[in-house]
N, C-alpha and C positions, 0 to 999 in steps of 0.2 A: 403393311407399312402404314404407320399413322400419318394423317394429313394435318398440316398446320395452316390455318387461315391467316393470310397476310392482310393487314389493314393499317392505314395511316390517314390522318387528317390533313396531311400535306399533299394529298391527291384527292380528286373528287370522290365522294361516296358513290357506291353502286346505285344505279337508278332502276334496278330490277332485282330479281332473285338470283344474285350471283355475288361472288367475292372479288375484291380487287385482284387478288392472286391467291394461289394455293401452292403450298410446298409439299412435295412428296419425296422423301429422302433428300437428296441434294439438288433436286430439280424444282424450279419454281415456274409455274404456268400463270402468265398474266392474262387477265381479261382485257378485252379491247378498251383502249382509252380514246375518248374524243376530246376536243379542245375545250374542256370545261374549266372554269376558274375554281380551284379547290375551296376558296372561301365562300363563294356565292352559289356554286353549282350551275352558274349560267354559262352559256356558250360565249367565248371571248369574241370581241370584234377583231377584224383583221383579215388579211389575205391568206392564201394557202401557206405561205412561209410562217406567218405568225401563228396560224392554227397548228402547224406541224411542230413548231418549237414548244408550244404549250403541251402538246401530246407527249413529246419526249421528256419534257420537264416532269409531267405527271408520272410517266413510266419510271423515271429516275427516282422519284420519291418513293414509289412502291418498291423498287429494287433496294433502296436503302433500308426500308422497313423490314425487308426480308434478310438483311445482312449482306447485301451485295451492292453492285453498281452496274451501270450500263455496259461496262467493259466485260461483264460475265454473261451477257446475253448472247445466246448461240443461234437464235432464230427470231426473225421479225416477220410479221404479216402486216402488210400495209393495204388499206382499202381506201380508195379515192373515188369521188363522184365524177371526176373528169381526168382521164389519163393525159390530157394536155398539161396537167400540173406535175407530171412525172419528174421533169428536170428540177423544178423548184423543190419538190419533196426530197430528191436526191441531194441537192445542195445543203438542205437543212440537216439531213441525216449525216452528212459528212462532217458537220459541226459537232456532232454528238458521239460518233464512233470512229475508231481508228483501225487500221489493218492489224490483225486479220479481221475483216468484217464478218458479221454474222450472216448466216444463210438468210435468204429473204424471198418473199413473194410479194408482188404488187398486183392488185386486182381492182378493176373498175367496177363499181356497184351503182345501182340506180338511186340509192338513197341511204342515209345514215341517220342515227338518232339525232334529234334536235336540229336537223338540217346542217349538220357538220359537213365539212368538205373532206375530212380525213379521219380515219380511225386506225390505230395500231395495236396489235397484240404481240406477245413475245414469249419466249422460253429462255430461262436463265439456269445455268448450272453453277452451283456453288462448290468450292473446294471441300 
């Protein structure tokens, strides 16, 4: 099965040897997004809610570049540096997703690139 690399300037460029997303058949695998401003590549200022919104905006841009939307995401992996932020991340996620919600895991990690508070990866299935 041929792979298609997904890339858009509306989301931050990869900061390592990886692609923003890869499509295999009708499935799109997203690399983790941290709250980087796509125009500058810098970590945005703000609390966990602002950072989480930027992450979902970035994921939405990659989803659109792949021909889809957040509504077609079937799995989300969330990584936070402090599980005390769990409720705030949930509240923001509810702004971006509607039922039926994607499957999800939320994991506390000791650190993320560029000292981000949150990172999200995802899997999307296109029709």
